[in-house]
PyMOL Python script that loads the backbone (N, CA, C, O; Angstrom):
from pymol import cmd

cmd.read_pdbstr("""\
ATOM      1  N   MET A   1      35.125  22.761 -29.663  1.00  0.00           N
ATOM      2  CA  MET A   1      34.702  21.440 -29.849  1.00  0.00           C
ATOM      3  C   MET A   1      33.505  20.555 -29.352  1.00  0.00           C
ATOM      4  O   MET A   1      33.110  20.401 -28.196  1.00  0.00           O
ATOM      5  N   MET A   2      33.123  20.123 -30.282  1.00  0.00           N
ATOM      6  CA  MET A   2      31.624  19.295 -30.308  1.00  0.00           C
ATOM      7  C   MET A   2      31.624  19.130 -29.208  1.00  0.00           C
ATOM      8  O   MET A   2      32.599  18.931 -28.483  1.00  0.00           O
ATOM      9  N   ARG A   3      30.732  19.178 -28.984  1.00  0.00           N
ATOM     10  CA  ARG A   3      29.983  18.141 -27.275  1.00  0.00           C
ATOM     11  C   ARG A   3      28.947  16.511 -27.850  1.00  0.00           C
ATOM     12  O   ARG A   3      27.840  16.223 -28.306  1.00  0.00           O
ATOM     13  N   VAL A   4      30.317  15.812 -27.398  1.00  0.00           N
ATOM     14  CA  VAL A   4      29.594  14.196 -27.976  1.00  0.00           C
ATOM     15  C   VAL A   4      27.809  13.843 -26.755  1.00  0.00           C
ATOM     16  O   VAL A   4      27.565  13.752 -25.552  1.00  0.00           O
ATOM     17  N   SER A   5      27.096  13.772 -27.954  1.00  0.00           N
ATOM     18  CA  SER A   5      25.688  13.375 -26.693  1.00  0.00           C
ATOM     19  C   SER A   5      25.773  12.244 -25.445  1.00  0.00           C
ATOM     20  O   SER A   5      26.485  11.240 -25.484  1.00  0.00           O
ATOM     21  N   ILE A   6      25.264  12.466 -24.801  1.00  0.00           N
ATOM     22  CA  ILE A   6      24.637  12.226 -23.684  1.00  0.00           C
ATOM     23  C   ILE A   6      24.776  10.651 -24.370  1.00  0.00           C
ATOM     24  O   ILE A   6      24.795  10.165 -23.240  1.00  0.00           O
ATOM     25  N   ARG A   7      24.850   9.860 -24.950  1.00  0.00           N
ATOM     26  CA  ARG A   7      23.917   8.510 -25.858  1.00  0.00           C
ATOM     27  C   ARG A   7      25.278   8.267 -25.628  1.00  0.00           C
ATOM     28  O   ARG A   7      25.514   7.609 -24.615  1.00  0.00           O
ATOM     29  N   ASP A   8      26.297   8.649 -26.349  1.00  0.00           N
ATOM     30  CA  ASP A   8      27.714   8.600 -27.061  1.00  0.00           C
ATOM     31  C   ASP A   8      28.370   7.461 -25.224  1.00  0.00           C
ATOM     32  O   ASP A   8      28.727   6.345 -24.844  1.00  0.00           O
ATOM     33  N   ASP A   9      28.068   9.090 -24.689  1.00  0.00           N
ATOM     34  CA  ASP A   9      28.912   9.294 -23.788  1.00  0.00           C
ATOM     35  C   ASP A   9      28.696   7.372 -23.189  1.00  0.00           C
ATOM     36  O   ASP A   9      29.470   6.419 -23.099  1.00  0.00           O
ATOM     37  N   LEU A  10      26.957   7.629 -22.856  1.00  0.00           N
ATOM     38  CA  LEU A  10      27.092   6.158 -21.779  1.00  0.00           C
ATOM     39  C   LEU A  10      27.230   4.671 -22.845  1.00  0.00           C
ATOM     40  O   LEU A  10      26.800   3.598 -22.424  1.00  0.00           O
ATOM     41  N   ALA A  11      27.645   4.743 -23.738  1.00  0.00           N
ATOM     42  CA  ALA A  11      27.575   4.048 -24.762  1.00  0.00           C
ATOM     43  C   ALA A  11      29.409   3.634 -23.744  1.00  0.00           C
ATOM     44  O   ALA A  11      29.530   2.673 -22.985  1.00  0.00           O
ATOM     45  N   LYS A  12      30.122   4.270 -23.940  1.00  0.00           N
ATOM     46  CA  LYS A  12      31.852   4.444 -23.789  1.00  0.00           C
ATOM     47  C   LYS A  12      31.206   3.870 -22.831  1.00  0.00           C
ATOM     48  O   LYS A  12      30.565   2.845 -23.062  1.00  0.00           O
ATOM     49  N   SER A  13      31.258   4.433 -21.561  1.00  0.00           N
ATOM     50  CA  SER A  13      31.656   3.977 -20.086  1.00  0.00           C
ATOM     51  C   SER A  13      30.591   2.915 -19.453  1.00  0.00           C
ATOM     52  O   SER A  13      30.607   2.503 -18.293  1.00  0.00           O
ATOM     53  N   ARG A  14      29.435   2.481 -20.727  1.00  0.00           N
ATOM     54  CA  ARG A  14      29.097   0.809 -20.283  1.00  0.00           C
ATOM     55  C   ARG A  14      30.335   0.632 -21.312  1.00  0.00           C
ATOM     56  O   ARG A  14      31.282   0.308 -20.596  1.00  0.00           O
ATOM     57  N   ALA A  15      30.643   0.675 -22.262  1.00  0.00           N
ATOM     58  CA  ALA A  15      31.955  -0.567 -22.994  1.00  0.00           C
ATOM     59  C   ALA A  15      33.385   0.029 -22.022  1.00  0.00           C
ATOM     60  O   ALA A  15      34.290  -0.804 -21.974  1.00  0.00           O
ATOM     61  N   VAL A  16      33.478   0.473 -21.768  1.00  0.00           N
ATOM     62  CA  VAL A  16      34.565   0.557 -20.182  1.00  0.00           C
ATOM     63  C   VAL A  16      33.961  -0.766 -18.576  1.00  0.00           C
ATOM     64  O   VAL A  16      34.458  -1.698 -17.944  1.00  0.00           O
ATOM     65  N   ARG A  17      32.805  -0.084 -18.611  1.00  0.00           N
ATOM     66  CA  ARG A  17      32.561  -0.950 -17.389  1.00  0.00           C
ATOM     67  C   ARG A  17      32.561  -2.611 -17.699  1.00  0.00           C
ATOM     68  O   ARG A  17      32.667  -3.556 -16.917  1.00  0.00           O
ATOM     69  N   LEU A  18      32.387  -2.570 -19.265  1.00  0.00           N
ATOM     70  CA  LEU A  18      32.017  -4.577 -18.644  1.00  0.00           C
ATOM     71  C   LEU A  18      33.889  -4.674 -19.786  1.00  0.00           C
ATOM     72  O   LEU A  18      34.111  -5.825 -20.163  1.00  0.00           O
ATOM     73  N   LYS A  19      35.016  -3.596 -20.234  1.00  0.00           N
ATOM     74  CA  LYS A  19      35.778  -4.697 -20.223  1.00  0.00           C
ATOM     75  C   LYS A  19      36.589  -4.075 -18.687  1.00  0.00           C
ATOM     76  O   LYS A  19      37.752  -4.471 -18.769  1.00  0.00           O
ATOM     77  N   GLU A  20      36.496  -3.664 -18.009  1.00  0.00           N
ATOM     78  CA  GLU A  20      36.991  -3.452 -16.780  1.00  0.00           C
ATOM     79  C   GLU A  20      36.232  -4.113 -15.111  1.00  0.00           C
ATOM     80  O   GLU A  20      37.014  -3.686 -14.261  1.00  0.00           O
ATOM     81  N   PRO A  21      35.609  -4.560 -14.707  1.00  0.00           N
ATOM     82  CA  PRO A  21      34.552  -4.915 -14.571  1.00  0.00           C
ATOM     83  C   PRO A  21      35.443  -3.785 -12.408  1.00  0.00           C
ATOM     84  O   PRO A  21      36.465  -3.289 -11.933  1.00  0.00           O
ATOM     85  N   LEU A  22      34.226  -4.041 -12.136  1.00  0.00           N
ATOM     86  CA  LEU A  22      34.565  -2.692 -10.420  1.00  0.00           C
ATOM     87  C   LEU A  22      35.696  -4.358  -9.386  1.00  0.00           C
ATOM     88  O   LEU A  22      35.416  -5.556  -9.446  1.00  0.00           O
ATOM     89  N   PRO A  23      36.529  -3.891  -8.830  1.00  0.00           N
ATOM     90  CA  PRO A  23      37.407  -4.234  -7.709  1.00  0.00           C
ATOM     91  C   PRO A  23      35.595  -4.812  -6.762  1.00  0.00           C
ATOM     92  O   PRO A  23      34.535  -4.206  -6.923  1.00  0.00           O
ATOM     93  N   ILE A  24      35.777  -6.064  -5.865  1.00  0.00           N
ATOM     94  CA  ILE A  24      35.157  -6.675  -5.159  1.00  0.00           C
ATOM     95  C   ILE A  24      34.564  -5.784  -4.569  1.00  0.00           C
ATOM     96  O   ILE A  24      33.404  -5.401  -4.417  1.00  0.00           O
ATOM     97  N   GLU A  25      36.055  -5.381  -4.104  1.00  0.00           N
ATOM     98  CA  GLU A  25      35.707  -4.128  -2.556  1.00  0.00           C
ATOM     99  C   GLU A  25      34.899  -3.467  -3.154  1.00  0.00           C
ATOM    100  O   GLU A  25      33.866  -4.120  -3.011  1.00  0.00           O
ATOM    101  N   TRP A  26      34.647  -2.554  -3.770  1.00  0.00           N
ATOM    102  CA  TRP A  26      33.785  -1.575  -4.239  1.00  0.00           C
ATOM    103  C   TRP A  26      32.509  -1.661  -4.597  1.00  0.00           C
ATOM    104  O   TRP A  26      31.448  -1.049  -4.470  1.00  0.00           O
ATOM    105  N   ARG A  27      33.377  -3.536  -5.554  1.00  0.00           N
ATOM    106  CA  ARG A  27      30.969  -3.970  -5.577  1.00  0.00           C
ATOM    107  C   ARG A  27      30.303  -3.854  -4.393  1.00  0.00           C
ATOM    108  O   ARG A  27      29.199  -3.317  -4.295  1.00  0.00           O
ATOM    109  N   LYS A  28      31.195  -4.546  -3.079  1.00  0.00           N
ATOM    110  CA  LYS A  28      30.512  -4.711  -1.754  1.00  0.00           C
ATOM    111  C   LYS A  28      30.413  -2.925  -0.954  1.00  0.00           C
ATOM    112  O   LYS A  28      29.365  -2.503  -0.465  1.00  0.00           O
ATOM    113  N   ARG A  29      31.194  -2.440  -0.973  1.00  0.00           N
ATOM    114  CA  ARG A  29      31.112  -1.090  -0.402  1.00  0.00           C
ATOM    115  C   ARG A  29      29.309  -0.464  -1.380  1.00  0.00           C
ATOM    116  O   ARG A  29      28.538   0.314  -0.819  1.00  0.00           O
ATOM    117  N   LEU A  30      29.032  -1.042  -2.823  1.00  0.00           N
ATOM    118  CA  LEU A  30      27.860   0.226  -3.129  1.00  0.00           C
ATOM    119  C   LEU A  30      26.814  -1.231  -2.965  1.00  0.00           C
ATOM    120  O   LEU A  30      25.685  -0.999  -3.397  1.00  0.00           O
ATOM    121  N   VAL A  31      26.895  -1.881  -2.720  1.00  0.00           N
ATOM    122  CA  VAL A  31      25.605  -2.865  -2.291  1.00  0.00           C
ATOM    123  C   VAL A  31      25.981  -2.517  -0.853  1.00  0.00           C
ATOM    124  O   VAL A  31      25.459  -3.250  -0.013  1.00  0.00           O
ATOM    125  N   ASN A  32      26.498  -1.890  -0.557  1.00  0.00           N
ATOM    126  CA  ASN A  32      25.603  -2.056   1.168  1.00  0.00           C
ATOM    127  C   ASN A  32      25.698  -0.182   1.519  1.00  0.00           C
ATOM    128  O   ASN A  32      25.415   0.401   2.566  1.00  0.00           O
ATOM    129  N   THR A  33      26.234   0.427   0.117  1.00  0.00           N
ATOM    130  CA  THR A  33      25.690   1.253   0.186  1.00  0.00           C
ATOM    131  C   THR A  33      23.819   1.899   0.018  1.00  0.00           C
ATOM    132  O   THR A  33      23.118   2.760   0.550  1.00  0.00           O
ATOM    133  N   CYS A  34      23.666   0.725  -1.172  1.00  0.00           N
ATOM    134  CA  CYS A  34      22.594   0.794  -1.926  1.00  0.00           C
ATOM    135  C   CYS A  34      21.189   0.039  -0.421  1.00  0.00           C
ATOM    136  O   CYS A  34      20.018   0.416  -0.378  1.00  0.00           O
ATOM    137  N   LEU A  35      21.840  -1.047   0.609  1.00  0.00           N
ATOM    138  CA  LEU A  35      21.069  -1.743   1.327  1.00  0.00           C
ATOM    139  C   LEU A  35      21.320  -0.724   2.389  1.00  0.00           C
ATOM    140  O   LEU A  35      20.592  -1.247   3.233  1.00  0.00           O
ATOM    141  N   GLN A  36      21.830   0.410   3.036  1.00  0.00           N
ATOM    142  CA  GLN A  36      21.427   0.836   4.085  1.00  0.00           C
ATOM    143  C   GLN A  36      20.795   2.218   3.630  1.00  0.00           C
ATOM    144  O   GLN A  36      20.277   2.755   4.609  1.00  0.00           O
ATOM    145  N   ALA A  37      20.652   3.028   2.394  1.00  0.00           N
ATOM    146  CA  ALA A  37      19.708   3.769   1.675  1.00  0.00           C
ATOM    147  C   ALA A  37      18.281   3.122   1.754  1.00  0.00           C
ATOM    148  O   ALA A  37      17.342   3.643   2.357  1.00  0.00           O
ATOM    149  N   ALA A  38      18.223   1.998   1.116  1.00  0.00           N
ATOM    150  CA  ALA A  38      16.911   1.230   1.686  1.00  0.00           C
ATOM    151  C   ALA A  38      16.198   1.375   3.113  1.00  0.00           C
ATOM    152  O   ALA A  38      15.199   2.085   3.230  1.00  0.00           O
ATOM    153  N   ALA A  39      16.905   0.474   4.505  1.00  0.00           N
ATOM    154  CA  ALA A  39      16.022   0.495   4.910  1.00  0.00           C
ATOM    155  C   ALA A  39      16.394   1.703   5.542  1.00  0.00           C
ATOM    156  O   ALA A  39      16.166   1.345   6.698  1.00  0.00           O
ATOM    157  N   ILE A  40      16.908   3.186   5.680  1.00  0.00           N
ATOM    158  CA  ILE A  40      16.710   4.655   6.204  1.00  0.00           C
ATOM    159  C   ILE A  40      15.665   4.868   5.951  1.00  0.00           C
ATOM    160  O   ILE A  40      14.978   5.543   6.718  1.00  0.00           O
ATOM    161  N   ALA A  41      14.962   4.159   4.297  1.00  0.00           N
ATOM    162  CA  ALA A  41      13.760   4.782   4.025  1.00  0.00           C
ATOM    163  C   ALA A  41      12.650   4.029   4.190  1.00  0.00           C
ATOM    164  O   ALA A  41      11.551   4.544   4.397  1.00  0.00           O
ATOM    165  N   ILE A  42      12.866   2.588   4.105  1.00  0.00           N
ATOM    166  CA  ILE A  42      11.475   1.495   4.840  1.00  0.00           C
ATOM    167  C   ILE A  42      11.697   2.995   6.227  1.00  0.00           C
ATOM    168  O   ILE A  42      11.097   4.067   6.149  1.00  0.00           O
ATOM    169  N   ILE A  43      12.807   2.571   7.488  1.00  0.00           N
ATOM    170  CA  ILE A  43      12.386   2.622   8.856  1.00  0.00           C
ATOM    171  C   ILE A  43      12.099   4.246   8.787  1.00  0.00           C
ATOM    172  O   ILE A  43      11.245   4.438   9.652  1.00  0.00           O
ATOM    173  N   GLN A  44      12.396   5.412   8.203  1.00  0.00           N
ATOM    174  CA  GLN A  44      11.562   6.721   8.244  1.00  0.00           C
ATOM    175  C   GLN A  44      10.114   6.654   7.926  1.00  0.00           C
ATOM    176  O   GLN A  44       9.230   7.253   8.539  1.00  0.00           O
ATOM    177  N   HIS A  45       9.863   5.395   6.299  1.00  0.00           N
ATOM    178  CA  HIS A  45       8.194   5.558   6.614  1.00  0.00           C
ATOM    179  C   HIS A  45       7.903   4.535   7.012  1.00  0.00           C
ATOM    180  O   HIS A  45       7.118   3.731   6.509  1.00  0.00           O
ATOM    181  N   TYR A  46       8.459   4.454   7.893  1.00  0.00           N
ATOM    182  CA  TYR A  46       7.214   3.253   9.139  1.00  0.00           C
ATOM    183  C   TYR A  46       7.416   4.364   9.803  1.00  0.00           C
ATOM    184  O   TYR A  46       6.689   5.356   9.751  1.00  0.00           O
ATOM    185  N   THR A  47       8.161   4.269  10.289  1.00  0.00           N
ATOM    186  CA  THR A  47       7.899   5.260  12.002  1.00  0.00           C
ATOM    187  C   THR A  47       7.304   6.927  11.247  1.00  0.00           C
ATOM    188  O   THR A  47       6.840   7.738  12.048  1.00  0.00           O
ATOM    189  N   HIS A  48       7.356   7.282   9.893  1.00  0.00           N
ATOM    190  CA  HIS A  48       5.995   8.458   9.650  1.00  0.00           C
ATOM    191  C   HIS A  48       4.388   8.460   9.906  1.00  0.00           C
ATOM    192  O   HIS A  48       3.521   9.278  10.213  1.00  0.00           O
ATOM    193  N   ALA A  49       4.496   6.997   9.586  1.00  0.00           N
ATOM    194  CA  ALA A  49       3.937   6.780   9.142  1.00  0.00           C
ATOM    195  C   ALA A  49       3.187   5.902  10.368  1.00  0.00           C
ATOM    196  O   ALA A  49       2.132   5.351  10.052  1.00  0.00           O
ATOM    197  N   ARG A  50       3.660   5.743  11.724  1.00  0.00           N
ATOM    198  CA  ARG A  50       3.269   5.359  13.206  1.00  0.00           C
ATOM    199  C   ARG A  50       3.228   6.760  13.865  1.00  0.00           C
ATOM    200  O   ARG A  50       2.669   7.142  14.893  1.00  0.00           O
ATOM    201  N   THR A  51       3.804   7.247  13.180  1.00  0.00           N
ATOM    202  CA  THR A  51       3.497   9.182  13.950  1.00  0.00           C
ATOM    203  C   THR A  51       1.796   9.376  13.748  1.00  0.00           C
ATOM    204  O   THR A  51       0.759   9.466  14.406  1.00  0.00           O
ATOM    205  N   ALA A  52       2.453   9.370  11.935  1.00  0.00           N
ATOM    206  CA  ALA A  52       0.930   9.735  12.007  1.00  0.00           C
ATOM    207  C   ALA A  52      -0.189   9.527  12.185  1.00  0.00           C
ATOM    208  O   ALA A  52      -1.212  10.162  11.929  1.00  0.00           O
ATOM    209  N   ALA A  53       0.044   8.427  12.728  1.00  0.00           N
ATOM    210  CA  ALA A  53      -1.457   7.644  13.049  1.00  0.00           C
ATOM    211  C   ALA A  53      -1.044   7.729  14.346  1.00  0.00           C
ATOM    212  O   ALA A  53      -0.945   8.955  14.320  1.00  0.00           O
ATOM    213  N   HIS A  54      -0.844   7.557  15.035  1.00  0.00           N
ATOM    214  CA  HIS A  54      -0.569   8.288  16.825  1.00  0.00           C
ATOM    215  C   HIS A  54      -0.788   9.339  17.103  1.00  0.00           C
ATOM    216  O   HIS A  54      -1.130   9.482  18.277  1.00  0.00           O
ATOM    217  N   ASN A  55      -0.755   9.979  16.668  1.00  0.00           N
ATOM    218  CA  ASN A  55      -1.380  11.605  16.943  1.00  0.00           C
ATOM    219  C   ASN A  55      -2.315  11.417  16.509  1.00  0.00           C
ATOM    220  O   ASN A  55      -3.062  12.326  16.871  1.00  0.00           O
ATOM    221  N   GLN A  56      -3.077  10.400  15.577  1.00  0.00           N
ATOM    222  CA  GLN A  56      -4.500  10.695  14.916  1.00  0.00           C
ATOM    223  C   GLN A  56      -5.187  10.630  16.672  1.00  0.00           C
ATOM    224  O   GLN A  56      -5.925  11.380  17.310  1.00  0.00           O
ATOM    225  N   VAL A  57      -4.416   9.186  17.009  1.00  0.00           N
ATOM    226  CA  VAL A  57      -5.526   8.396  18.119  1.00  0.00           C
ATOM    227  C   VAL A  57      -5.254   9.923  19.058  1.00  0.00           C
ATOM    228  O   VAL A  57      -6.226  10.601  19.391  1.00  0.00           O
ATOM    229  N   HIS A  58      -3.507  10.435  19.499  1.00  0.00           N
ATOM    230  CA  HIS A  58      -4.338  12.002  20.140  1.00  0.00           C
ATOM    231  C   HIS A  58      -4.541  13.333  19.958  1.00  0.00           C
ATOM    232  O   HIS A  58      -4.138  14.338  20.544  1.00  0.00           O
ATOM    233  N   ALA A  59      -5.114  13.174  19.204  1.00  0.00           N
ATOM    234  CA  ALA A  59      -5.826  14.146  18.345  1.00  0.00           C
ATOM    235  C   ALA A  59      -6.271  15.146  19.624  1.00  0.00           C
ATOM    236  O   ALA A  59      -6.968  14.984  20.626  1.00  0.00           O
ATOM    237  N   HIS A  60      -5.397  16.421  18.982  1.00  0.00           N
ATOM    238  CA  HIS A  60      -6.282  17.490  20.914  1.00  0.00           C
ATOM    239  C   HIS A  60      -7.309  17.771  19.923  1.00  0.00           C
ATOM    240  O   HIS A  60      -7.169  17.478  18.736  1.00  0.00           O
ATOM    241  N   PRO A  61      -8.528  18.442  20.490  1.00  0.00           N
ATOM    242  CA  PRO A  61      -9.094  18.653  20.109  1.00  0.00           C
ATOM    243  C   PRO A  61      -9.108  20.161  19.886  1.00  0.00           C
ATOM    244  O   PRO A  61      -8.967  20.577  21.036  1.00  0.00           O
ATOM    245  N   ARG A  62      -9.206  21.374  18.985  1.00  0.00           N
ATOM    246  CA  ARG A  62      -9.149  22.368  19.420  1.00  0.00           C
ATOM    247  C   ARG A  62     -10.049  23.122  19.969  1.00  0.00           C
ATOM    248  O   ARG A  62     -11.255  22.985  19.763  1.00  0.00           O
ATOM    249  N   PRO A  63      -9.298  24.401  21.077  1.00  0.00           N
ATOM    250  CA  PRO A  63     -10.407  24.883  22.340  1.00  0.00           C
ATOM    251  C   PRO A  63     -11.268  25.647  21.129  1.00  0.00           C
ATOM    252  O   PRO A  63     -10.750  25.894  20.040  1.00  0.00           O
ATOM    253  N   SER A  64     -12.511  25.954  21.425  1.00  0.00           N
ATOM    254  CA  SER A  64     -13.745  27.097  20.255  1.00  0.00           C
ATOM    255  C   SER A  64     -13.393  27.969  20.890  1.00  0.00           C
ATOM    256  O   SER A  64     -13.128  27.623  22.041  1.00  0.00           O
ATOM    257  N   LEU A  65     -13.229  29.187  20.647  1.00  0.00           N
ATOM    258  CA  LEU A  65     -13.268  30.329  20.690  1.00  0.00           C
ATOM    259  C   LEU A  65     -14.153  31.315  20.198  1.00  0.00           C
ATOM    260  O   LEU A  65     -13.929  32.507  20.409  1.00  0.00           O
TER     261      LEU A  65
END
""", "prot")
cmd.dss("prot")
cmd.show_as("cartoon", "prot")
cmd.util.cbc("prot")
cmd.orient("prot")
């Protein structure tokens, strides 16, 4: 059995996608998922940056041994 190239698979799936567009419900869900993922990434980045700055301000001097 011959393996079809990835490009052919993509072309086929793209053709299928064009023929029958996603139901509106699915599209909404997909957009919401993307927005949520983006929001989480932004929040995580922001809180990490804040924590890093906070830790720098409150850096504890290491005891000299």
